[in-house]
C-alpha positions as CSV (number, residue, x, y, z in Angstrom):
1,M,158.0,138.9,171.4
2,T,161.5,139.9,172.1
3,A,164.3,138.5,173.9
4,S,164.7,141.3,176.0
5,G,161.0,140.7,177.7
6,N,160.6,144.6,177.5
7,M,157.4,143.3,175.5
8,E,155.1,140.6,175.6
9,A,155.2,137.5,173.2
10,G,153.0,137.8,170.4
11,V,152.0,139.8,167.0
12,L,152.7,143.5,167.7
13,G,151.2,146.1,165.0
14,I,153.3,148.9,163.7
15,D,152.1,152.3,162.9
16,S,153.1,154.0,159.4
17,N,155.0,156.8,161.7
18,I,157.3,154.3,163.3
19,L,158.3,153.1,159.8
20,V,158.6,156.9,158.4
21,R,161.2,157.4,161.5
22,F,163.0,154.8,161.0
23,L,163.1,155.2,157.1
24,T,163.6,159.0,157.1
25,R,166.0,159.6,160.1
26,D,164.4,163.1,160.6
27,D,163.7,163.1,164.3
28,E,166.8,161.1,166.3
29,V,165.2,160.2,169.5
30,Q,162.7,158.4,167.4
31,F,164.8,156.9,165.1
32,E,166.3,155.4,167.9
33,H,163.4,153.9,169.6
34,A,162.1,152.5,166.1
35,S,165.3,151.2,165.1
36,R,165.5,149.6,168.6
37,L,161.8,148.0,168.5
38,L,162.9,146.9,164.6
39,G,165.9,145.1,165.9
40,Q,164.4,143.5,168.6
41,A,161.7,142.1,167.0
42,D,161.6,138.1,166.4
43,D,160.4,136.7,162.9
44,R,156.9,137.5,161.7
45,S,156.4,139.4,165.3
46,L,155.5,143.0,163.9
47,F,152.3,143.3,161.7
48,L,152.2,145.3,158.8
49,G,149.0,146.6,157.3
50,V,148.0,147.2,154.2
51,I,147.0,150.9,155.6
52,V,150.2,151.3,157.1
53,L,152.0,150.5,153.3
54,V,149.8,153.2,151.9
55,E,150.6,155.9,154.3
56,V,154.1,154.8,154.5
57,N,154.0,155.4,150.4
58,W,152.3,158.6,150.4
59,T,154.1,160.6,153.1
60,L,157.8,159.4,151.3
61,R,156.7,160.6,148.3
62,R,154.7,163.4,149.1
63,V,155.8,165.0,151.9
64,Y,159.7,164.0,151.6
65,Q,159.4,163.8,148.1
66,Q,161.0,160.7,147.4
67,P,160.9,159.3,143.6
68,A,158.6,156.4,143.3
69,K,160.9,154.0,142.3
70,E,163.1,154.3,144.9
71,V,159.8,154.4,147.5
72,L,158.6,151.0,145.9
73,R,161.4,149.5,146.4
74,T,161.8,150.2,150.2
75,L,158.4,148.8,150.2
76,E,159.7,145.8,149.0
77,D,162.3,145.7,151.5
78,L,159.8,146.0,154.2
79,V,157.2,142.9,152.9
80,D,160.4,141.3,152.6
81,A,161.9,141.8,156.2
82,R,161.8,139.1,158.7
83,Q,160.2,140.8,161.0
84,F,157.1,141.7,159.5
85,T,153.7,139.9,158.9
86,V,152.0,141.4,156.2
87,E,148.7,141.7,155.6
88,D,147.2,140.4,152.2
89,R,151.1,140.2,151.2
90,D,150.7,138.3,147.9
91,E,148.2,140.8,147.1
92,V,150.7,144.0,148.2
93,V,153.7,142.1,146.2
94,R,151.5,142.5,143.2
95,A,150.3,146.1,143.6
96,I,153.8,147.3,143.9
97,G,154.7,145.6,141.1
98,I,151.7,147.0,139.1
99,A,152.4,150.5,140.1
100,R,156.2,150.2,139.6
101,D,155.6,148.5,136.1
102,S,152.5,150.9,135.0
103,G,153.8,154.2,136.7
104,A,150.7,154.1,138.8
105,D,150.1,155.3,142.2
106,L,150.3,152.2,144.3
107,S,146.8,153.1,145.9
108,D,145.7,152.8,142.7
109,A,146.8,149.8,142.4
110,L,145.6,148.1,145.7
111,I,142.1,149.6,145.0
112,A,141.9,147.8,141.6
113,L,143.3,144.4,143.1
114,R,140.9,144.2,145.9
115,N,138.2,145.4,143.5
116,E,139.3,142.5,141.1
117,G,139.4,140.0,144.0
118,A,135.8,141.0,145.4
119,G,134.5,140.3,141.8
120,C,134.7,143.6,139.8
121,M,135.1,143.1,136.4
122,R,136.9,146.6,136.1
123,T,137.1,150.1,138.6
124,A,135.4,153.2,137.0
125,T,138.0,156.3,137.5
126,F,138.5,159.8,136.2
127,D,142.7,159.2,137.6
128,R,144.2,159.1,134.2
129,R,147.2,157.8,135.9
130,A,145.0,155.1,137.4
131,L,144.1,153.8,133.5
132,R,147.4,152.7,133.5
133,I,146.6,149.7,135.5
134,D,144.8,146.8,133.3
135,Q,141.8,146.4,136.2
136,M,141.0,150.4,136.0
137,A,138.5,151.8,133.5
138,S,137.6,155.4,132.0
139,V,134.5,156.7,133.2
140,A,133.8,158.2,129.6
141,E,134.7,154.9,128.4
142,L,132.3,153.3,130.2
143,L,129.2,155.9,129.5
144,K,129.9,155.4,125.7
């Protein structure tokens, strides 16, 4: 995987805590380790899963109180970074755009898109912010 020879060749999955430490630098030792790991990675040698992106989004927004638009820009940067192979990349990029444009949460955008991809005409929700997404439908409206 790396020129340093410290890791076997192949793709390595990355947990959300690696990215959070790297992005927040709230623990200097873990930041240094995360920074080295990311810096030594070859092109597309790190796997970035959808659940990891959702966790990073949630952690930066809720725990670190970062503004939504800033977090979404950070996620776009991660998705575009040369080191990462991103799970369902096109869907993730689309969901980030929907979240940014609508003000809905990234997880709701992903739910809507995944359900649409599974053949659902709409996704029922009680969440008013999620209703900003075209693929979402109010339960009250569906029951009329």
